[in-house]
C-alpha positions in Angstrom: 12.5 -109.9 -33.6 8.9 -110.5 -34.7 5.6 -109.6 -32.9 4.0 -112.1 -30.6 0.6 -113.6 -31.6 -1.8 -113.4 -28.7 -4.4 -116.1 -28.3 -8.0 -115.0 -27.8 -7.8 -115.8 -24.1 -4.5 -113.8 -23.7 -6.0 -110.9 -25.7 -9.2 -110.9 -23.6 -7.0 -110.8 -20.4 -5.1 -107.9 -21.8 -8.3 -106.0 -22.5 -9.5 -106.6 -18.9 -6.2 -105.0 -17.6 -6.8 -102.0 -20.0 -10.3 -101.7 -18.7 -9.0 -101.4 -15.0 -6.6 -98.7 -16.3 -9.4 -96.9 -18.0 -11.5 -96.8 -14.8 -8.6 -95.2 -13.0 -8.5 -92.4 -15.5 -12.3 -92.2 -15.4 -12.3 -92.0 -11.6 -10.0 -89.0 -11.6 -11.7 -87.2 -14.4 -15.1 -87.8 -13.0 -14.0 -86.6 -9.5 -12.5 -83.4 -10.9 -14.9 -82.6 -13.7 -12.2 -83.1 -16.4 -13.7 -83.6 -19.9 -12.5 -86.7 -21.7 -13.7 -89.4 -24.1 -12.8 -92.7 -25.5 -11.2 -92.6 -28.9 -9.9 -94.6 -31.7 -10.6 -98.3 -31.8 -12.0 -98.1 -28.2 -14.7 -95.6 -29.3 -15.5 -97.6 -32.4 -15.8 -100.7 -30.3 -18.2 -99.0 -27.8 -20.5 -98.0 -30.6 -20.2 -101.1 -32.8 -19.6 -103.8 -30.2 -20.7 -102.3 -26.9 -17.2 -103.2 -25.6 -13.8 -103.8 -27.0 -13.5 -104.7 -30.6 -12.7 -108.4 -30.2 -9.3 -108.1 -31.9 -8.3 -104.8 -30.3 -5.2 -104.5 -28.1 -5.2 -101.0 -26.8 -7.3 -98.1 -25.3 -7.2 -94.6 -26.4 -8.4 -91.6 -24.5 -8.9 -88.0 -25.9 -8.9 -84.7 -23.9 -9.2 -81.1 -24.9 -5.7 -79.5 -24.1 -7.2 -77.4 -21.2 -8.5 -80.6 -19.5 -5.4 -82.5 -20.2 -3.3 -79.8 -18.4 -5.6 -80.1 -15.3 -5.3 -84.0 -15.6 -1.6 -83.8 -15.8 -1.4 -81.6 -12.7 -3.9 -83.7 -10.6 -2.6 -87.1 -11.6 0.4 -87.3 -9.1 -1.9 -86.1 -6.4 -4.9 -88.4 -6.8 -4.0 -91.4 -8.9 -2.8 -94.8 -7.7 0.7 -94.1 -8.4 1.9 -97.4 -7.0 0.0 -99.2 -9.7 0.0 -96.7 -12.5 2.7 -94.4 -14.0 2.2 -91.2 -16.1 4.9 -90.9 -18.6 5.7 -88.1 -21.2 8.9 -87.2 -23.1 11.2 -84.8 -21.4 14.8 -83.6 -22.0 15.9 -86.4 -19.6 13.6 -89.1 -21.0 13.4 -90.4 -24.6 10.1 -92.3 -25.3 10.0 -92.3 -29.1 6.4 -91.4 -29.0 4.8 -87.9 -29.0 1.8 -88.5 -26.6 1.6 -89.1 -23.0 1.0 -92.6 -21.8 -0.3 -94.3 -18.6 1.4 -97.5 -17.7 0.4 -100.4 -15.6 3.4 -101.1 -13.3 2.3 -104.7 -12.6 2.7 -105.8 -16.1 5.3 -106.0 -19.0 4.5 -105.3 -22.6 7.4 -104.6 -24.9 6.9 -103.0 -28.2 9.0 -102.8 -31.3 10.2 -99.3 -31.0 10.8 -99.0 -27.3 12.1 -102.3 -26.0 15.6 -101.1 -25.9 14.8 -98.0 -23.8 15.1 -97.8 -20.1 11.6 -96.5 -19.6 8.3 -98.0 -18.1 7.5 -101.0 -20.2 4.0 -102.0 -18.9 0.7 -102.2 -20.7 -0.2 -98.6 -21.6 -3.0 -96.2 -22.5 -2.5 -93.4 -24.9 -3.7 -89.9 -23.8 -4.4 -88.0 -27.0 -5.0 -84.2 -27.2 -7.4 -82.0 -29.0 -6.3 -78.6 -29.9 -7.7 -75.4 -31.4 -7.5 -75.1 -35.2 -7.3 -71.8 -37.0 -9.9 -70.6 -39.6 -7.7 -69.9 -42.6 -6.2 -72.4 -45.0 -2.8 -70.8 -44.6 -2.7 -70.8 -40.9 -3.9 -74.4 -40.8 -1.1 -75.5 -43.1 1.4 -73.7 -40.9 0.0 -75.3 -37.8 0.4 -78.7 -39.5 4.0 -77.9 -40.4 4.9 -77.1 -36.7 3.0 -80.1 -35.5 5.0 -82.3 -37.8 8.2 -80.8 -36.5 7.0 -81.2 -32.9 6.2 -84.8 -33.4 9.4 -85.6 -35.0 11.7 -84.0 -32.4 9.8 -85.1 -29.3 9.8 -88.6 -30.5 13.4 -88.3 -32.0 12.4 -91.2 -34.3 12.0 -91.4 -38.0 8.7 -93.2 -38.7 8.9 -96.1 -41.2 5.2 -96.6 -42.0 4.4 -93.4 -44.0 6.7 -94.0 -47.0 10.4 -93.8 -47.8 10.1 -90.1 -48.8 8.9 -89.0 -45.3 11.3 -91.4 -43.6 14.2 -90.0 -45.4 13.2 -86.4 -44.8 12.8 -87.1 -41.0 16.3 -88.8 -40.9 17.8 -85.8 -42.6 16.3 -83.4 -40.1 17.3 -85.5 -37.0 20.8 -85.7 -38.6 21.1 -81.9 -38.8 19.9 -81.3 -35.2 21.7 -84.0 -33.2 22.1 -83.0 -29.6 19.3 -83.8 -27.1 19.2 -80.3 -25.8 18.9 -78.7 -29.3 16.2 -81.3 -30.1 14.4 -80.2 -27.0 14.6 -76.5 -27.9 13.2 -77.3 -31.4 10.1 -79.3 -30.1 9.4 -76.7 -27.3 9.5 -74.0 -29.9 7.3 -76.0 -32.3 4.8 -76.8 -29.5 4.4 -73.1 -28.7 3.8 -72.3 -32.4 1.3 -75.1 -33.1 -0.8 -74.4 -30.0 -1.2 -70.7 -30.6 -4.9 -71.1 -31.3 -6.6 -71.8 -28.0 -9.2 -74.6 -27.8 -12.6 -73.3 -28.2 -11.6 -70.0 -29.8 -12.6 -71.1 -33.3 -15.3 -73.6 -34.5 -12.6 -76.1 -35.3 -10.3 -78.6 -33.6 -7.6 -81.1 -34.6 -5.2 -83.6 -33.3 -1.6 -82.2 -33.2 0.1 -85.3 -31.7 0.0 -88.1 -34.3 1.3 -88.9 -37.8 1.1 -87.3 -41.2 -2.2 -88.9 -41.9 -3.9 -87.8 -38.6 -2.6 -84.2 -38.0 -4.2 -82.6 -41.1 -7.7 -83.7 -40.2 -10.1 -81.1 -39.0 -13.2 -81.5 -36.8 -16.0 -79.4 -35.7 -15.9 -78.1 -32.1 -19.5 -78.6 -31.8 -19.1 -82.3 -32.0 -17.2 -82.0 -28.6 -19.5 -79.5 -27.0 -21.1 -82.1 -24.7 -20.8 -85.7 -23.9 -23.1 -88.7 -24.1 -22.6 -92.0 -22.1 -22.2 -95.1 -24.2 -22.1 -98.7 -23.2 -18.7 -100.3 -22.9 -18.3 -103.8 -21.5 -20.3 -103.7 -18.3 -20.4 -99.9 -17.7 -20.8 -96.6 -19.6 -18.1 -94.2 -20.7 -18.2 -90.7 -22.1 -18.3 -90.0 -25.9 -18.6 -86.7 -27.7 -22.1 -85.6 -28.6 -21.3 -85.6 -32.3 -20.0 -89.2 -32.3 -21.7 -90.2 -35.5 -20.1 -87.4 -37.5 -16.8 -87.9 -35.8 -16.7 -91.6 -36.4 -17.9 -91.2 -40.1 -15.1 -88.6 -40.7 -12.6 -91.2 -39.2 -13.9 -94.5 -40.6 -16.6 -93.9 -43.1 -19.1 -96.8 -42.8 -18.0 -97.4 -39.1 -20.7 -99.9 -38.3 -19.4 -102.4 -41.0 -16.5 -104.5 -39.6 -13.3 -104.8 -41.7 -12.6 -107.9 -43.9 -11.6 -111.1 -41.9 -7.9 -110.7 -42.8 -7.7 -107.3 -41.2 -9.3 -108.4 -37.9 -6.1 -108.6 -35.8 -4.2 -106.6 -33.2 -2.0 -103.9 -34.6 0.4 -103.0 -31.9 3.0 -105.7 -32.4 4.0 -106.6 -28.9 7.3 -108.4 -28.7 6.7 -109.8 -25.2 3.7 -109.8 -23.0 3.6 -110.8 -19.2 0.3 -109.5 -17.6 1.4 -111.1 -14.2 5.0 -109.7 -13.8 5.9 -106.1 -13.2 8.2 -104.7 -15.9 10.8 -103.9 -13.4 11.6 -107.7 -13.0 12.6 -107.8 -16.6 14.7 -104.6 -16.7 18.1 -105.3 -18.1 17.3 -108.7 -19.3 14.5 -108.2 -21.8 14.6 -104.5 -22.2 16.6 -101.4 -21.4 20.0 -100.1 -22.8 22.3 -103.1 -23.2 19.6 -105.7 -22.9 20.1 -108.6 -25.4 16.5 -108.4 -26.6 13.6 -110.8 -26.7 14.5 -114.5 -26.6 13.2 -116.3 -29.7 11.2 -118.7 -27.5 9.1 -115.8 -26.2 7.7 -114.6 -29.7 
């Protein structure tokens, strides 16, 4: 199966649905004083384009862990749960991703590493976490080790885009720990060890849910001490006060767009239907035993 190429109009329609989803997250966070800001390409788009990067196909949101925990508790009480679903991995639900996602129940968007799972399959927003980072180099390296173990065993999926050596090592570890209950115990233990440093207790923070190139990065807590509002489409959204330093660390010269041949979506949707709930396609296009994506659709 190969990824579907979206036309400019299809991509723009997808972005507008993502914007509606972002506004639902913003509504809850604003009402309950939960700190969050846009992240990744969404953040870069806000600063460089005053909206979506024209070729971007997702939205990323970042929260300090204490705010994320409040968000998780308040979501089922205050969100439009008929329209949107909060999904995180659990002992009873394999998602193959380490972070929480918010799904739009009115859409269908099948991805390359999830289409065979019987999970929500709508358009999604990633909720990324910012955790405390220790001061010493040894403690930081140990934290990275536990974070790598956590991400592997919560996703239960050997990554293929970080080189053959890492992929092989991940496959060996997953082969040693096979049962779902044992894997759950491993990622719960790893989570407790990697989050031992409370957010705000040191001058440093980092992502702990991500890949081998993301987890080791360290950022200054001061960059996230306050928020500023930045333009995004026809409204404003929160960004960290140290956005210049943060984006420079991530992207270098972030105001210069990439070469023309790199200006394309990067998620690799196999099937996109923004007008049909994913439940309609359960068992035919996705889920255990589904035959997969018809060639006419990609």
